[in-house]
C-alpha positions in Angstrom: 1.6 0.5 -8.8 0.2 -2.0 -6.8 -3.0 -3.9 -8.0 -5.6 -5.5 -5.7 -4.9 -9.2 -5.0 -7.9 -11.2 -4.9 -8.2 -13.8 -2.0 -10.8 -16.3 -1.0 -12.0 -15.1 2.9 -14.4 -17.3 4.9 -17.2 -15.4 6.6 -17.3 -15.0 10.5 -13.7 -15.7 11.0 -11.0 -13.0 11.9 -8.9 -12.0 9.0 -5.5 -9.9 9.5 -4.9 -7.6 6.7 -1.1 -6.6 6.3 -0.3 -2.9 7.1 3.4 -3.0 6.6 3.7 -4.2 3.0 6.2 -6.9 3.9 4.1 -10.0 4.1 4.6 -13.0 1.3 1.4 -12.2 -0.6 1.1 -8.2 0.4 -2.5 -8.3 1.7 -2.6 -10.8 4.7 -0.2 -10.9 7.5 2.3 -13.2 8.1 4.1 -11.9 11.1 6.8 -10.1 8.8 6.1 -6.9 10.7 7.5 -8.2 13.8 10.1 -5.7 15.1 8.5 -2.8 13.6 5.7 -0.2 14.7 3.1 -1.9 12.4 0.4 -3.9 13.3 -2.3 -5.8 11.4 -6.0 -4.7 10.7 -8.5 -7.0 12.2 -11.6 -7.7 10.1 -14.7 -10.3 9.2 -16.6 -10.9 6.6 -20.2 -11.5 6.3 -19.9 -13.8 3.5 -17.6 -16.4 2.2 -16.1 -15.3 -1.5 -13.1 -14.0 -3.2 -12.5 -10.3 -2.5 -10.1 -7.9 -3.6 -7.8 -6.6 -1.1 -6.0 -3.5 -1.2 -2.5 -3.8 -2.1 -1.2 -0.3 -2.4 -2.3 0.6 1.2 -4.2 3.7 0.3 -7.6 2.6 0.0 -10.2 4.6 1.7 -11.8 1.2 2.6 -9.4 -0.9 3.8 -8.7 -3.8 3.6 -10.6 -3.6 0.8 -9.6 -2.1 -2.8 -11.7 1.0 -3.9 -9.4 1.7 -7.1 -7.2 4.3 -5.3 -3.7 2.5 -7.0 -5.3 3.7 -10.2 -4.8 7.3 -8.8 -1.6 7.1 -7.0 
């Protein structure tokens, strides 16, 4: 079971959510998908603060955790 990862994100900047699961922290893209068909999900936030990002990749609200990992 993959639990969410808390990450401080800056407002009004483009962030890249890892969709392949191979990145070092499991949630923010570090280019580990190169050579695969996976592409990061681009997103922004309105407020600079700490967010819980989905590590199980099953959330209905990607990149944010919605608790799906408890059901998988």
